[in-house]
Backbone as CSV, one residue per row, in Angstrom:
resi,resn,N_x,N_y,N_z,CA_x,CA_y,CA_z,C_x,C_y,C_z
1,MET,-0.578,-15.304,-2.900,0.096,-14.244,-3.673,-0.199,-14.252,-5.044
2,SER,-0.721,-13.293,-5.893,-1.277,-12.979,-7.154,-0.487,-13.789,-8.052
3,ASN,1.030,-13.657,-7.521,1.913,-13.533,-8.433,2.744,-15.152,-7.852
4,ASN,3.313,-15.828,-8.466,4.457,-17.166,-8.215,6.088,-16.677,-8.240
5,ARG,6.540,-15.441,-8.278,7.764,-15.342,-8.762,8.378,-15.099,-7.062
6,ALA,9.604,-15.812,-7.038,10.390,-16.122,-5.873,10.976,-14.674,-5.373
7,SER,11.457,-14.515,-4.237,12.487,-13.282,-4.087,13.365,-13.905,-4.172
8,PRO,14.628,-13.267,-4.507,15.826,-13.444,-4.972,16.466,-13.892,-4.192
9,PRO,17.474,-14.284,-3.939,18.288,-15.076,-2.721,18.836,-13.941,-1.953
10,TRP,19.185,-13.069,-2.794,20.326,-12.076,-2.130,19.254,-10.863,-1.142
11,LYS,18.225,-10.893,-1.892,16.984,-9.894,-1.014,17.106,-10.061,0.680
12,ALA,16.581,-11.388,1.032,17.002,-11.725,2.828,18.311,-11.596,3.177
13,VAL,19.508,-11.635,2.390,20.394,-11.416,2.593,20.921,-9.845,3.212
14,ILE,20.766,-8.999,2.148,20.422,-7.688,2.655,19.606,-6.938,3.529
15,LYS,18.363,-7.677,3.779,17.261,-6.935,4.684,17.900,-7.420,6.056
16,ARG,18.882,-8.858,6.241,18.816,-9.213,7.519,19.957,-8.064,7.839
17,SER,20.937,-7.860,6.774,22.053,-6.925,7.218,22.169,-5.416,7.242
18,PHE,21.104,-5.287,6.645,20.363,-4.061,6.963,20.035,-3.982,8.269
19,ALA,19.102,-5.096,8.836,18.048,-4.623,10.001,19.487,-4.620,11.343
20,ALA,20.337,-5.579,11.095,21.562,-5.468,12.252,22.089,-4.454,12.033
21,ASN,22.250,-3.750,11.302,23.275,-2.708,11.129,22.290,-1.436,11.926
22,ILE,21.195,-1.430,11.243,20.497,0.218,11.392,20.149,0.348,12.677
23,LYS,20.347,-0.880,13.520,19.881,-0.717,15.189,21.091,-0.100,15.851
24,GLU,22.052,-0.289,15.517,23.122,0.510,16.076,23.458,1.789,15.566
25,ASN,23.570,2.057,13.982,23.380,3.182,13.005,22.853,3.456,12.395
26,LYS,22.085,4.893,12.169,20.948,5.272,11.242,21.721,5.499,9.782
27,GLN,23.291,5.710,10.114,23.934,5.884,9.152,23.989,4.998,7.550
28,ALA,23.412,3.596,8.253,23.484,2.150,7.668,22.789,2.505,6.811
29,ALA,21.782,3.183,6.557,20.691,3.540,5.153,21.435,4.051,4.290
30,TYR,22.600,4.792,4.623,23.349,5.576,3.449,24.431,4.644,2.663
31,LEU,24.228,4.902,1.214,24.584,3.796,0.189,25.625,4.686,-1.210
32,SER,26.337,4.519,-1.828,27.189,4.755,-2.585,26.661,4.842,-3.911
33,LEU,25.815,5.463,-5.033,25.427,5.279,-5.632,26.217,5.648,-7.030
34,ALA,26.820,5.209,-8.253,27.546,5.311,-9.380,26.854,5.365,-10.498
35,THR,27.234,6.473,-11.281,26.343,6.600,-12.982,27.137,6.738,-13.462
36,VAL,27.109,7.111,-14.767,27.850,7.239,-15.563,27.648,8.697,-16.680
37,ARG,28.468,10.180,-16.480,27.976,10.820,-17.298,28.663,10.757,-19.006
38,SER,27.795,11.955,-19.472,27.880,12.268,-21.123,29.170,11.764,-21.731
39,ASN,30.178,12.410,-21.103,31.484,11.954,-21.412,32.502,10.818,-20.886
40,GLY,31.232,10.152,-20.521,32.228,8.469,-19.979,32.712,8.202,-18.509
41,ARG,32.703,9.534,-17.703,33.159,9.718,-16.717,32.350,9.264,-15.665
42,PRO,32.790,8.520,-14.535,32.110,8.159,-13.796,31.449,9.221,-12.623
43,ALA,30.370,9.008,-12.200,29.652,10.040,-11.092,29.194,9.217,-10.154
44,ASN,29.666,10.108,-8.860,29.035,8.846,-7.790,28.535,10.079,-6.788
45,ARG,28.154,9.607,-5.342,27.013,10.428,-4.655,26.508,9.693,-3.736
46,ASN,26.461,9.818,-2.593,25.445,9.307,-1.669,23.839,9.289,-1.721
47,VAL,23.518,8.013,-1.338,21.644,8.278,-1.625,21.321,7.666,-0.250
48,VAL,20.063,7.768,-0.109,19.311,6.980,0.855,18.513,5.656,0.579
49,PHE,18.316,4.667,1.280,17.730,3.539,1.208,16.769,3.461,1.427
50,ARG,15.471,3.491,0.663,14.002,3.431,1.137,13.389,2.455,0.993
51,GLY,13.954,1.573,1.262,13.275,-0.210,0.915,13.061,-0.230,-0.183
52,PHE,12.150,-1.554,-0.529,12.185,-2.183,-1.760,10.261,-1.569,-2.121
53,ALA,10.331,-1.028,-2.997,8.988,-0.601,-4.273,7.853,-1.452,-3.196
54,GLY,7.153,-0.293,-2.908,5.857,-0.846,-2.275,5.725,-1.592,-0.695
55,GLU,6.966,-1.707,-0.271,6.820,-2.270,1.052,7.363,-1.007,2.203
56,GLU,6.922,-1.229,3.413,7.296,-0.388,4.247,8.128,-1.122,5.526
57,HIS,8.889,-0.234,5.925,10.081,-0.806,6.828,9.208,-1.095,8.129
58,ASP,8.258,-0.802,8.779,7.618,-1.231,10.285,6.088,-1.420,9.862
59,GLY,5.519,-2.193,8.757,4.239,-2.243,8.611,3.985,-2.931,7.514
60,LEU,2.405,-3.368,7.378,2.421,-4.464,5.950,1.649,-3.594,4.781
61,THR,2.039,-3.692,3.705,1.200,-3.306,2.869,0.691,-4.882,1.891
62,GLU,0.446,-4.790,0.977,-0.313,-5.897,0.005,0.974,-5.598,-0.964
63,TRP,1.864,-5.086,-1.107,2.743,-5.518,-1.839,4.319,-6.096,-1.317
64,GLU,5.037,-6.747,-2.369,6.428,-6.896,-1.957,7.255,-7.255,-3.360
65,SER,8.551,-6.459,-3.235,9.191,-6.304,-4.771,10.711,-6.503,-4.464
66,ASP,11.381,-6.858,-5.247,13.013,-6.919,-5.460,13.313,-5.435,-6.038
67,LEU,12.974,-4.890,-6.075,13.220,-3.550,-6.613,13.668,-2.436,-5.430
68,PRO,15.113,-1.979,-5.147,15.461,-1.408,-4.439,15.014,0.082,-4.613
69,VAL,15.019,1.056,-4.017,13.994,2.576,-3.858,15.167,3.363,-3.422
70,PHE,15.260,4.691,-4.068,16.095,5.749,-3.316,15.073,6.940,-3.997
71,THR,15.217,8.038,-3.755,14.487,9.160,-4.167,15.397,10.378,-4.516
72,THR,14.927,11.581,-5.358,15.509,12.235,-5.727,14.963,13.242,-6.723
73,ASP,15.543,14.542,-6.995,15.060,15.411,-7.216,14.963,15.212,-8.980
74,LEU,13.943,15.642,-9.742,14.080,15.541,-10.947,14.997,16.406,-11.872
75,ARG,15.686,17.514,-10.986,16.057,18.517,-11.736,17.742,18.077,-11.617
76,SER,18.356,16.612,-10.795,19.379,16.693,-10.358,20.489,15.877,-11.360
77,ALA,21.644,16.217,-11.821,22.375,15.344,-12.704,22.395,14.250,-13.189
78,LYS,21.793,13.448,-11.617,21.501,11.761,-12.137,20.775,11.446,-13.382
79,ILE,19.725,12.311,-13.521,18.464,12.314,-14.129,19.106,12.275,-15.257
80,GLU,20.002,12.980,-15.800,20.300,13.196,-17.089,21.195,12.426,-17.509
81,GLN,22.190,11.687,-16.572,22.971,10.858,-16.750,22.393,9.428,-16.960
82,ILE,21.038,9.433,-16.351,20.726,8.132,-16.522,19.474,7.904,-18.182
83,GLN,18.834,8.926,-18.748,18.912,9.206,-19.881,19.878,9.226,-20.850
84,GLN,20.978,9.445,-20.851,21.874,8.404,-21.453,22.010,7.172,-21.276
85,ASN,22.402,6.822,-19.785,22.678,5.536,-19.947,22.078,4.888,-18.883
86,SER,21.326,3.984,-18.354,20.510,3.739,-17.246,21.476,2.413,-16.148
87,TRP,22.477,2.385,-16.693,23.302,1.530,-15.596,23.461,2.046,-14.710
88,GLY,23.555,1.513,-13.543,24.615,2.022,-12.241,24.530,0.763,-11.589
89,GLU,25.745,1.649,-10.348,26.314,0.453,-9.141,26.009,1.280,-7.808
90,LEU,25.607,0.044,-7.107,25.552,0.670,-5.662,26.866,-0.104,-4.832
91,SER,27.132,0.741,-3.919,28.467,0.347,-3.162,27.939,0.430,-1.515
92,TRP,27.544,-0.388,-0.730,27.017,-0.508,0.899,28.003,-1.044,1.796
93,TRP,28.718,-0.508,2.393,29.014,-0.982,3.628,28.520,-1.251,4.945
94,PHE,28.131,-2.337,5.500,27.598,-2.427,6.798,28.749,-2.683,7.843
95,PRO,29.087,-1.613,8.697,30.531,-2.037,9.482,29.986,-2.730,10.593
96,ALA,28.842,-2.910,11.305,28.679,-3.816,12.403,28.815,-4.758,12.335
97,THR,28.782,-5.816,10.755,28.470,-6.778,10.306,29.315,-7.425,9.544
98,GLY,30.242,-6.062,9.175,31.454,-6.527,7.892,30.762,-7.220,6.793
99,ASP,29.707,-6.513,6.304,29.370,-6.991,5.206,29.117,-5.641,4.139
100,GLN,29.754,-6.475,2.616,29.806,-5.253,2.120,29.152,-5.892,0.829
101,PHE,28.388,-4.806,0.135,27.691,-5.246,-1.075,27.751,-4.316,-2.395
102,ARG,28.182,-4.840,-3.443,28.094,-4.394,-4.509,26.787,-4.545,-5.702
103,ILE,25.960,-3.543,-5.710,25.075,-4.168,-6.364,24.636,-3.225,-7.909
104,THR,24.218,-4.307,-8.784,24.746,-3.634,-10.207,23.381,-3.987,-10.686
105,GLY,22.768,-2.814,-11.984,21.572,-2.638,-12.513,20.755,-1.805,-13.027
106,ARG,19.626,-1.431,-13.720,19.529,-0.764,-14.368,18.276,0.438,-13.408
107,LEU,18.858,1.608,-13.782,17.913,2.686,-12.952,16.905,2.983,-13.526
108,HIS,15.516,2.824,-13.176,14.468,3.426,-13.674,13.281,4.575,-12.506
109,PRO,13.793,5.752,-13.170,13.362,7.272,-12.456,11.883,6.984,-12.736
110,VAL,10.922,7.048,-11.542,9.474,7.246,-11.883,9.238,8.666,-11.727
111,ALA,8.913,9.811,-12.725,8.202,10.771,-12.298,6.633,11.142,-11.920
112,HIS,6.802,12.493,-11.588,4.883,12.971,-12.073,4.561,12.261,-13.222
113,HIS,3.513,12.415,-13.003,2.858,11.794,-14.313,2.648,12.950,-15.748
114,ASP,2.300,13.764,-14.899,2.483,15.273,-15.650,4.430,15.533,-16.732
115,SER,5.125,14.804,-16.025,6.635,15.359,-16.239,7.009,14.864,-17.473
116,GLN,7.587,15.575,-18.167,8.298,15.188,-19.712,9.247,14.454,-19.617
117,ILE,9.324,14.063,-18.552,11.394,13.433,-18.073,10.637,12.029,-17.340
118,PHE,10.449,10.899,-17.859,10.159,9.754,-17.284,9.024,9.609,-16.344
119,PRO,8.012,9.940,-16.969,6.841,10.427,-16.220,5.918,8.879,-16.104
120,SER,5.261,8.923,-14.731,5.046,7.470,-14.176,4.271,6.980,-15.255
121,THR,3.448,7.546,-15.648,3.001,6.831,-17.370,3.569,5.962,-18.249
122,ALA,5.061,6.121,-18.100,5.626,5.553,-19.174,6.765,4.832,-18.571
123,VAL,6.571,3.963,-17.231,7.315,2.758,-16.447,7.423,2.032,-17.133
124,PRO,8.168,0.975,-17.462,8.531,-0.352,-18.038,7.651,-0.931,-17.692
125,SER,6.696,-1.465,-18.616,5.802,-2.528,-18.052,6.172,-3.805,-17.352
126,HIS,7.437,-4.356,-17.703,7.740,-5.892,-17.334,8.385,-5.482,-15.914
127,LEU,8.479,-3.906,-15.379,8.728,-4.115,-13.966,7.952,-4.805,-12.856
128,LEU,6.634,-4.720,-13.927,5.521,-5.087,-12.397,6.018,-6.463,-12.301
129,THR,6.503,-7.123,-13.169,7.134,-8.847,-12.918,7.472,-9.084,-11.766
130,HIS,8.251,-7.845,-11.279,9.253,-7.472,-9.910,8.398,-7.720,-8.669
131,PHE,6.813,-7.583,-8.685,6.415,-7.637,-8.115,5.146,-9.144,-7.365
132,ASN,5.289,-9.004,-6.138,4.098,-9.971,-5.253,2.709,-9.534,-4.715
133,HIS,1.766,-9.859,-5.124,0.539,-9.628,-4.465,0.069,-9.750,-2.964
134,ILE,0.388,-9.744,-1.931,-0.012,-10.123,-0.845,-1.102,-10.258,-0.081
135,ASP,-1.654,-11.472,0.283,-3.326,-11.392,0.602,-3.040,-11.352,2.519
136,ILE,-3.597,-9.776,2.880,-3.660,-9.654,4.241,-4.672,-9.149,4.919
137,SER,-4.980,-9.753,5.839,-6.316,-9.325,6.507,-6.872,-7.310,6.535
138,LYS,-8.016,-7.399,6.653,-8.341,-6.611,6.617,-7.623,-5.700,8.211
139,SER,-7.809,-6.084,9.176,-7.181,-5.884,10.471,-5.462,-5.222,9.950
140,ALA,-4.729,-6.001,9.738,-3.530,-5.641,9.155,-3.489,-4.238,8.042
141,LYS,-4.478,-4.307,7.324,-4.491,-3.328,6.193,-4.825,-2.054,6.938
142,ALA,-5.538,-2.233,8.206,-5.935,-0.760,8.823,-4.881,-0.226,9.559
143,LEU,-3.337,-0.845,9.405,-2.713,-0.620,10.300,-1.833,0.764,9.915
144,SER,-1.823,1.018,8.665,-1.225,1.729,7.955,-1.983,2.889,6.564
145,SER,-2.260,3.734,7.055,-3.313,4.401,6.042,-2.595,4.528,4.694
146,ILE,-1.278,4.544,5.110,-0.645,4.781,4.064,-0.502,3.818,2.904
147,SER,-0.617,2.795,3.566,-0.459,1.516,2.491,-1.971,1.386,1.606
148,GLN,-2.919,2.315,2.444,-3.770,2.437,1.358,-3.787,2.889,-0.086
149,LEU,-2.819,3.587,-0.297,-2.617,4.227,-0.926,-2.201,3.285,-2.276
150,ILE,-1.679,2.130,-1.894,-1.683,1.252,-3.312,-2.434,-0.154,-2.951
151,PRO,-3.924,0.477,-3.485,-5.148,-0.294,-3.552,-4.904,-2.033,-4.159
152,HIS,-5.426,-2.799,-4.000,-4.914,-4.171,-4.673,-6.368,-4.363,-5.158
153,LYS,-7.012,-5.162,-6.511,-8.171,-5.210,-6.816,-7.908,-6.654,-7.766
154,SER,-8.550,-7.627,-7.953,-8.303,-8.322,-9.151,-8.413,-7.616,-10.265
155,GLY,-7.173,-7.968,-11.353,-7.145,-7.375,-12.574,-6.176,-6.061,-12.762
156,THR,-6.020,-5.337,-11.559,-5.325,-3.940,-11.754,-3.851,-4.160,-11.264
157,ARG,-3.358,-3.302,-11.522,-2.104,-3.253,-11.440,-1.005,-2.063,-10.632
158,PHE,0.045,-2.764,-10.023,0.845,-1.980,-9.008,0.392,-0.353,-9.171
159,SER,0.316,0.491,-8.840,0.409,2.154,-9.243,1.474,2.889,-8.415
160,TRP,1.994,3.248,-9.713,3.629,3.649,-9.456,3.059,5.256,-8.983
161,ASP,1.921,6.312,-9.127,1.564,7.308,-8.709,1.319,7.083,-7.207
162,ALA,0.799,6.407,-6.931,0.424,5.531,-5.409,1.605,5.115,-4.661
163,GLU,2.671,5.053,-5.560,3.910,4.645,-4.857,4.496,6.430,-4.648
164,ARG,4.559,6.843,-5.422,5.359,8.267,-5.591,4.831,8.832,-4.445
165,GLN,3.392,9.005,-4.086,2.713,9.472,-3.233,3.167,9.105,-1.586
166,ARG,3.153,7.829,-1.837,3.571,7.293,-0.386,4.865,7.359,0.096
167,GLN,5.708,7.583,-0.805,7.292,7.816,-0.249,7.563,9.342,-0.331
168,TRP,6.824,9.922,-0.776,6.646,11.516,-0.556,6.703,11.960,1.090
169,GLN,5.202,11.485,1.316,4.773,11.173,3.148,5.599,10.505,3.545
170,LEU,7.002,9.550,3.121,7.324,8.705,4.105,8.688,9.731,4.101
171,ILE,8.935,10.391,3.516,10.486,10.914,3.829,10.404,11.992,4.928
172,PRO,11.513,12.548,5.543,11.310,13.420,6.546,10.987,14.521,5.874
173,ASP,10.544,15.983,7.131,9.771,16.917,6.493,11.196,17.731,5.679
174,ASP,12.794,17.570,6.501,13.559,18.275,6.464,13.715,18.056,4.982
175,ILE,13.894,16.854,4.112,14.224,16.600,3.209,13.410,16.936,2.115
176,ARG,12.143,16.477,2.217,11.185,17.274,1.301,10.996,18.521,1.349
177,ALA,11.806,19.449,1.969,12.343,20.926,2.113,12.652,21.212,0.519
178,THR,13.796,20.575,0.712,14.987,20.223,-0.391,14.622,20.622,-1.933
179,TYR,13.151,19.753,-2.195,12.653,20.124,-3.317,12.355,21.540,-3.934
180,THR,11.721,22.116,-3.024,11.792,23.502,-3.440,12.387,24.066,-3.621
181,TRP,13.736,23.851,-3.193,15.208,24.418,-3.445,15.043,25.502,-4.766
182,PRO,16.098,25.924,-4.879,16.643,26.150,-6.581,17.357,25.197,-7.296
183,THR,17.704,24.893,-8.817,18.020,23.976,-9.421,18.924,23.493,-8.931
184,PRO,19.556,22.330,-8.669,20.668,21.239,-8.019,21.942,22.050,-8.991
185,GLY,22.965,22.349,-8.546,24.066,22.334,-9.090,23.881,23.979,-10.262
186,GLU,23.363,24.643,-10.184,23.408,25.753,-10.518,24.196,27.252,-9.854
187,LEU,25.216,27.821,-10.368,25.363,28.927,-9.855,24.319,29.581,-8.897
188,GLN,24.762,30.141,-7.722,23.728,30.785,-7.145,23.714,32.002,-7.399
189,SER,24.833,32.593,-8.239,24.933,33.716,-9.187,23.692,34.226,-10.143
190,GLU,23.579,32.981,-10.435,22.958,32.826,-11.885,21.839,32.333,-12.058
191,SER,21.034,31.470,-11.039,20.373,30.745,-10.801,19.235,31.949,-10.362
192,ALA,18.202,31.735,-11.345,16.807,33.112,-11.294,16.131,33.277,-10.031
193,ASP,15.985,32.217,-9.050,15.265,31.891,-8.003,16.303,31.631,-6.726
194,ALA,17.434,32.048,-6.971,18.176,31.282,-5.586,18.235,32.731,-4.549
195,ALA,18.212,34.016,-5.256,18.146,35.226,-4.154,17.073,35.818,-3.609
196,THR,16.000,34.948,-4.362,14.374,35.565,-3.599,14.157,34.354,-2.815
197,ASN,14.346,32.595,-3.142,13.963,31.532,-2.837,14.310,31.587,-1.108
198,PRO,13.000,31.175,-0.577,12.935,31.100,1.155,14.076,29.974,1.587
199,TRP,14.679,29.268,0.450,15.356,27.747,1.289,14.643,27.430,2.924
200,LEU,13.900,26.874,2.632,12.704,25.993,3.765,13.571,25.304,3.801
201,SER,13.675,25.155,5.574,14.193,24.240,6.073,13.628,22.718,6.487
202,SER,12.408,23.220,6.462,10.951,22.283,6.695,9.971,22.027,6.059
203,LEU,9.299,20.925,5.565,8.046,21.231,4.878,7.394,20.080,5.337
204,GLU,6.290,20.451,6.180,5.062,19.452,6.631,4.319,19.186,5.877
205,ILE,3.718,17.967,6.069,2.227,17.491,5.565,1.544,17.285,6.718
206,PRO,0.672,18.404,6.685,-0.166,18.480,8.018,-0.918,17.445,8.169
207,GLU,-2.059,16.660,7.227,-2.202,15.389,8.032,-2.349,14.553,6.600
208,LYS,-1.412,13.566,6.761,-0.898,13.078,5.629,-2.060,12.021,5.414
209,GLU,-2.580,11.400,5.718,-3.967,10.706,5.273,-4.866,11.375,4.550
210,LYS,-4.579,12.536,4.321,-5.686,13.399,3.709,-4.843,13.646,2.241
211,GLY,-3.813,13.238,1.953,-2.975,14.105,0.647,-2.029,14.763,1.077
212,LEU,-1.571,15.227,-0.056,-0.978,16.424,0.177,-0.829,17.843,1.067
213,PHE,-1.911,17.979,1.016,-1.974,18.881,2.189,-3.960,19.254,2.020
214,LYS,-4.304,19.127,3.262,-5.588,19.192,3.577,-6.118,20.711,3.689
215,HIS,-6.856,21.256,2.814,-7.669,22.486,3.020,-9.000,22.117,4.291
216,LEU,-8.834,23.658,4.804,-9.881,23.454,5.911,-11.573,23.722,5.199
217,PRO,-12.059,23.302,5.631,-13.554,23.034,5.121,-14.693,23.822,6.044
218,ASP,-15.483,25.195,5.101,-16.189,25.843,5.369,-17.380,25.059,5.749
219,LYS,-17.755,24.408,6.653,-18.902,23.612,6.747,-20.566,24.349,6.511
220,GLU,-20.141,25.677,6.892,-21.790,26.551,6.537,-21.813,26.576,5.365
221,LYS,-21.190,26.874,4.329,-21.407,26.944,2.658,-21.204,25.686,2.318
222,GLY,-20.635,24.868,2.618,-20.407,23.580,2.014,-19.641,23.270,1.289
223,ILE,-18.598,24.341,1.079,-17.521,24.423,0.161,-16.060,24.263,0.972
224,PHE,-14.880,24.359,-0.037,-13.649,24.276,1.175,-13.159,25.635,1.031
225,LYS,-12.809,26.216,2.360,-12.206,27.513,2.423,-11.024,27.303,2.600
226,HIS,-10.441,28.636,1.743,-9.174,28.096,1.640,-8.077,29.676,2.550
227,HIS,-7.357,29.421,3.364,-6.819,30.533,4.117,-5.728,31.371,2.816
228,GLU,-5.072,32.253,2.972,-3.877,32.466,1.844,-2.834,31.500,2.338
229,SER,-2.429,31.578,3.505,-1.418,30.627,3.995,-1.514,29.345,3.861
230,ASP,-2.776,28.542,3.666,-3.118,27.174,3.206,-2.700,26.965,1.858
231,LYS,-3.198,28.148,1.203,-2.984,27.811,-0.508,-1.462,28.321,-0.810
232,ASP,-0.651,28.713,0.070,0.735,29.079,-0.048,1.139,27.552,0.019
233,LYS,0.701,26.972,1.620,1.339,25.804,1.662,0.901,24.714,0.668
234,ALA,-0.039,24.611,0.378,-0.663,23.314,-0.949,0.441,24.164,-2.031
235,LYS,0.630,25.279,-2.728,1.358,25.267,-3.779,2.520,24.957,-3.717
236,VAL,3.486,25.393,-2.495,4.767,24.729,-1.916,4.402,23.265,-2.312
237,LEU,3.888,22.871,-1.539,3.809,21.016,-1.352,3.958,20.950,-2.924
238,GLU,2.900,21.174,-3.625,2.706,20.646,-4.802,4.040,20.984,-5.660
239,GLU,4.471,22.106,-5.674,6.005,22.247,-6.710,6.823,21.362,-6.409
240,GLY,6.697,21.334,-4.615,8.133,20.161,-4.495,7.603,18.745,-5.130
241,PHE,6.387,18.409,-5.182,5.960,16.955,-5.534,6.284,16.804,-6.932
242,LYS,6.351,17.619,-7.609,6.398,17.457,-9.032,7.787,17.258,-9.099
243,ARG,8.453,17.813,-8.671,9.998,17.630,-8.847,10.596,16.457,-8.043
244,PHE,9.607,15.187,-7.358,9.992,14.399,-6.748,10.015,13.352,-7.449
245,VAL,11.133,12.629,-7.568,11.243,11.247,-7.982,11.689,10.181,-7.551
246,VAL,10.888,8.965,-7.635,11.256,7.749,-6.973,12.307,6.956,-7.800
247,LEU,13.421,6.161,-7.602,14.312,5.837,-8.226,14.647,4.449,-8.213
248,VAL,14.077,3.598,-9.173,14.263,2.461,-8.517,15.564,1.654,-9.195
249,MET,15.634,0.407,-8.604,17.214,0.017,-9.376,16.233,-1.404,-9.961
250,GLU,16.325,-2.501,-11.092,16.102,-3.602,-11.667,17.409,-3.921,-12.017
251,VAL,17.630,-4.916,-10.377,19.114,-5.699,-9.764,19.416,-6.833,-10.821
252,GLU,20.448,-6.769,-11.479,21.082,-7.626,-12.378,21.901,-8.613,-11.801
253,GLU,22.827,-7.891,-10.756,24.071,-8.909,-9.983,24.251,-8.238,-8.848
254,VAL,24.616,-9.392,-7.947,25.007,-8.436,-6.314,25.766,-9.624,-5.973
255,ASP,27.295,-8.586,-5.592,28.621,-9.366,-5.192,28.538,-8.538,-3.328
256,HIS,28.238,-10.011,-2.709,28.181,-9.789,-1.288,29.389,-10.447,-0.504
257,VAL,30.510,-9.607,0.374,31.860,-9.977,0.596,31.600,-9.932,2.167
258,ARG,32.227,-10.888,2.780,31.942,-10.847,4.516,33.121,-10.822,4.864
259,LEU,33.647,-9.094,5.282,34.908,-9.088,5.564,35.165,-9.230,6.790
260,HIS,34.632,-9.348,7.457,34.574,-9.955,9.017,35.284,-11.416,9.187
261,GLU,35.102,-12.132,8.334,35.879,-13.538,8.197,37.156,-13.717,7.958
262,LYS,37.968,-14.165,8.748,39.298,-14.310,8.562,39.672,-15.447,8.404
263,PRO,40.563,-16.028,7.411,40.719,-15.282,6.234,39.404,-14.486,5.126
264,HIS,39.280,-13.818,4.615,38.084,-13.140,3.650,37.693,-14.324,2.800
265,THR,37.314,-15.332,3.265,36.674,-16.508,2.374,35.308,-16.202,1.896
266,GLY,34.885,-15.259,2.483,33.181,-15.174,2.294,32.639,-14.199,1.458
267,ARG,32.907,-14.934,-0.183,32.301,-14.191,-1.089,31.433,-14.425,-2.122
268,THR,30.544,-14.115,-2.123,29.213,-14.750,-3.036,28.666,-13.637,-3.929
269,VAL,28.668,-14.274,-5.571,27.886,-13.218,-6.382,26.874,-13.917,-6.821
270,TYR,25.814,-13.194,-6.882,24.127,-13.604,-7.291,24.270,-12.932,-8.867
271,LYS,23.849,-13.558,-9.728,23.320,-13.176,-11.122,22.279,-13.769,-11.692
272,ARG,21.523,-12.509,-12.046,20.356,-12.658,-12.908,20.414,-13.661,-14.046
273,ARG,19.636,-14.729,-14.229,20.000,-15.566,-15.143,18.557,-14.850,-16.154
274,ASP,17.489,-14.591,-15.770,16.866,-14.730,-17.252,15.162,-13.712,-16.896
275,ASP,14.482,-13.467,-17.498,13.449,-12.472,-16.655,12.410,-13.145,-15.806
276,ALA,12.664,-14.361,-15.657,11.790,-15.168,-14.631,11.976,-14.925,-13.292
277,GLY,13.272,-14.102,-13.194,13.443,-14.319,-11.515,14.410,-15.340,-11.341
278,ASP,15.000,-16.169,-12.244,16.169,-17.074,-11.762,17.494,-16.493,-11.745
279,TRP,17.674,-16.562,-10.898,18.976,-16.620,-10.127,20.610,-17.416,-9.914
280,SER,21.851,-17.081,-10.149,22.866,-17.992,-10.278,23.446,-17.408,-8.401
281,ILE,24.066,-18.406,-8.015,24.814,-18.687,-7.310,26.281,-19.399,-6.594
282,ALA,26.973,-18.065,-7.069,28.487,-18.696,-6.685,29.500,-17.921,-5.732
283,GLY,30.326,-18.770,-5.287,31.352,-18.732,-4.007,32.474,-18.470,-5.391
284,VAL,32.969,-17.086,-4.818,34.246,-16.731,-5.586,35.242,-16.609,-4.716
285,ASN,36.509,-16.205,-4.908,37.592,-16.287,-4.159,37.716,-14.216,-3.955
286,PRO,37.844,-13.889,-2.617,37.928,-12.728,-2.497,39.089,-11.614,-3.503
């Protein structure tokens, strides 16, 4: 590894609980995220756990991190709330194993590099200390074309633009389509494009290894030939991609309760001590 930062002790516990529960119930990927509105009132919603930044669920990349990842729309209310107050808390219940996690930390949205709000070029540099680079064989790298979007070369940094691209390709087609819908939360009667929007139910990337959308080549002329339908699809994909945000949490505290234990004496609190990745671990009363 290029870094010597140790993986935090809570990460293995969460990954173990997640793996045990997701086998029985895909809903285990859903958890609650609370933020704070500008008026001081709480805002809560369900989000989907997308793994840890730079990592894949079922394959190898050259990176590992301790940054939980979620995805959201740049136009969503949570983005405005995070602008005012970046603190958030996750509540995660795993029914098969009886584990409850409350995870507190700062939220960092990573938007399109041209965005005026949280552009990828303005991601706080200290987040890079949360990554380790893993030396894996060329054969392992070849297992995933998506992992190639996050190259590592000596002296270079983790690419947030590449991570956005990777997560954009990994999300389901029906979820990807929602980023082309009218602005979330607006009244449909007042939304400029609600009446004319096609409300796509699915938005596919025909050949993911080629990027956002593959245009058909005209071999005779040596140029790219664009059919109208292809250009329309490419435009829609690009519009959705510009609204697509990768949301990472920089974890400060994890409260883990093992509720299947009788009595409920199994509760552990992990707290980050410093920026070097040192954590305290304490058993507390339930």
